[in-house]
C-alpha positions as CSV (number, residue, x, y, z in Angstrom):
1,X,146.2,188.8,-2.3
2,X,148.4,191.3,-0.2
3,X,152.1,191.6,-1.3
4,X,152.9,190.9,2.3
5,X,151.0,187.8,2.5
6,X,153.8,185.7,1.4
7,X,155.9,186.7,4.5
8,X,153.7,185.7,7.5
9,X,154.4,186.9,10.9
10,X,152.0,184.5,12.3
11,X,152.7,182.1,15.1
12,X,150.9,179.5,13.1
13,X,153.2,176.4,13.4
14,X,152.9,175.9,9.6
15,X,155.1,179.0,9.0
16,X,157.7,178.5,11.8
17,X,161.6,178.5,10.5
18,X,162.5,175.0,9.2
19,X,159.3,174.2,7.7
20,X,160.1,175.9,4.4
21,X,163.2,174.7,2.4
22,X,164.6,174.5,-1.1
23,X,167.2,172.3,-2.8
24,X,169.1,173.8,-5.7
25,X,171.2,172.1,-8.1
26,X,173.2,173.5,-11.2
27,X,173.9,171.6,-14.5
28,X,175.0,172.8,-18.0
29,X,174.1,176.5,-17.1
30,X,170.9,175.8,-15.9
31,X,169.5,176.0,-12.2
32,X,166.8,174.1,-10.5
33,X,165.4,175.0,-7.3
34,X,163.0,172.7,-5.6
35,X,160.8,174.4,-3.0
36,X,159.0,172.8,-0.2
37,X,156.8,174.3,2.5
38,X,153.2,174.1,3.7
39,X,150.8,174.4,0.5
40,X,149.7,177.9,1.7
41,X,153.2,179.3,2.0
42,X,154.1,177.7,-1.5
43,X,151.4,179.4,-3.0
44,X,152.2,182.8,-1.4
45,X,155.7,183.0,-2.5
46,X,154.8,182.0,-6.1
47,X,152.3,184.8,-6.1
48,X,155.2,187.1,-4.5
49,X,158.1,186.0,-6.7
50,X,156.2,186.2,-9.9
51,X,156.4,189.7,-9.6
52,X,160.1,189.6,-10.7
53,X,159.2,187.8,-14.1
54,X,159.0,189.7,-17.3
55,X,156.0,191.5,-18.2
56,X,154.6,188.8,-20.7
57,X,154.7,185.3,-19.9
58,X,153.3,182.0,-21.0
59,X,151.3,179.7,-18.9
60,X,149.9,176.2,-18.8
61,X,147.3,174.6,-16.5
62,X,146.8,171.0,-16.5
63,X,144.1,169.4,-14.3
64,X,145.2,165.8,-13.5
65,X,141.7,164.7,-12.3
66,X,139.7,165.6,-15.5
67,X,142.7,165.5,-18.0
68,X,142.0,168.9,-19.4
69,X,144.8,171.2,-20.2
70,X,145.0,175.1,-21.2
71,X,147.7,176.9,-22.6
72,X,148.3,180.7,-23.3
73,X,151.2,182.7,-24.5
74,X,152.4,186.4,-24.1
75,X,150.1,187.2,-21.5
76,X,150.4,190.0,-19.2
77,X,152.0,189.3,-16.1
78,X,149.5,191.2,-13.7
79,X,146.6,189.1,-15.1
80,X,148.6,185.9,-14.4
81,X,149.5,186.9,-11.0
82,X,145.6,187.8,-10.3
83,X,144.8,184.4,-11.5
84,X,147.5,182.6,-9.4
85,X,146.3,184.6,-6.4
86,X,142.6,183.8,-7.3
87,X,143.4,180.0,-7.6
88,X,145.5,179.8,-4.3
89,X,142.9,178.4,-1.9
90,X,141.7,176.0,-4.7
91,X,145.0,174.7,-5.3
92,X,145.9,174.5,-1.6
93,X,142.5,172.4,-1.0
94,X,142.6,170.1,-4.1
95,X,146.2,169.6,-5.4
96,X,146.3,167.2,-8.4
97,X,146.9,170.4,-10.7
98,X,150.1,171.4,-12.4
99,X,150.5,175.0,-13.0
100,X,153.6,176.5,-15.1
101,X,154.2,179.9,-15.5
102,X,157.2,180.6,-17.9
103,X,159.6,182.9,-20.2
104,X,162.6,182.1,-22.0
105,X,164.9,182.4,-19.1
106,X,162.8,181.3,-16.0
107,X,159.8,178.7,-15.1
108,X,158.0,178.4,-12.3
109,X,156.1,175.0,-12.1
110,X,153.5,174.3,-9.0
111,X,153.3,170.5,-9.1
112,X,150.5,168.1,-8.4
113,X,151.7,167.9,-4.9
114,X,151.9,171.4,-4.2
115,X,155.8,171.8,-4.3
116,X,157.3,174.5,-6.5
117,X,160.0,173.8,-9.0
118,X,162.0,176.7,-10.2
119,X,164.1,176.2,-13.5
120,X,166.3,179.4,-14.4
121,X,169.3,180.2,-16.4
122,X,170.8,182.0,-13.4
123,X,170.5,181.7,-9.5
124,X,168.8,184.8,-8.8
125,X,165.8,182.8,-7.2
126,X,168.3,181.5,-4.5
127,X,168.6,184.7,-3.1
128,X,164.9,185.6,-3.3
129,X,164.1,182.3,-1.4
130,X,166.6,183.2,1.2
131,X,165.3,186.6,1.8
132,X,161.9,185.1,1.9
133,X,162.9,182.9,4.8
134,X,163.3,179.5,2.9
135,X,166.2,177.3,4.3
136,X,168.7,176.1,1.8
137,X,169.2,172.0,2.1
138,X,171.8,169.9,0.5
139,X,169.1,167.3,-0.4
140,X,165.4,166.8,-0.4
141,X,164.0,165.6,2.5
142,X,162.7,162.0,2.6
143,X,159.2,161.4,1.6
144,X,156.4,160.9,4.0
145,X,153.6,160.1,1.9
146,X,153.0,158.7,-1.4
147,X,150.4,161.1,-3.4
148,X,149.5,158.3,-5.8
149,X,147.7,156.5,-3.2
150,X,145.5,159.5,-2.5
151,X,142.1,158.9,-4.6
152,X,141.7,161.9,-6.8
153,X,138.2,162.2,-7.9
154,X,136.8,164.9,-10.1
155,X,135.5,167.9,-8.2
156,X,133.1,170.4,-9.7
157,X,134.6,173.3,-7.7
158,X,138.1,172.8,-8.9
159,X,137.0,172.3,-12.5
160,X,135.0,175.5,-12.2
161,X,137.8,177.5,-10.8
162,X,140.4,176.2,-13.3
163,X,137.8,176.9,-16.1
164,X,137.1,180.4,-15.1
165,X,140.9,181.1,-14.5
166,X,141.6,179.9,-18.3
167,X,138.5,182.1,-19.7
168,X,139.7,185.1,-17.8
169,X,143.4,184.8,-19.2
170,X,142.3,183.6,-22.8
171,X,144.0,180.4,-22.4
172,X,143.1,177.8,-25.3
173,X,142.2,174.2,-24.0
174,X,144.6,171.7,-25.6
175,X,143.3,168.1,-26.6
176,X,145.6,165.4,-25.8
């Protein structure tokens, strides 16, 4: 994935100003930003911002359709970024996957609904989101659909992509 892919210059309406937003709150020394945009743009900004993480990260992948979960610790950041880049189209197409990359200071979570939640001990991510063209908002926009109503059948292509990513990173499968 190109380093510049996250900052689209396309006239595609999915990437126009106002379509990408974030809401930040602070409580007890912790900052939380909820980031929303079209799924492709969320995945692009995740890939880009992961470049500012520490060189070793932990990762958790959870397939909500099959119930499988994989986890790994002290993974090389370039390998994790590559895996996220490879999973980009799969996560955009299917959803219903939670992916968390974290250190002791920061955590990025891609939700099943393809939102990005950033938890951090500093507000540094708000500056990076501003630079990426995301619009700060005071509150979350009203929900326009309920993902619980969407049928989430198991899909072989999704399961294969997650399994391959877990194998490449050496993630261990956790049993519930």
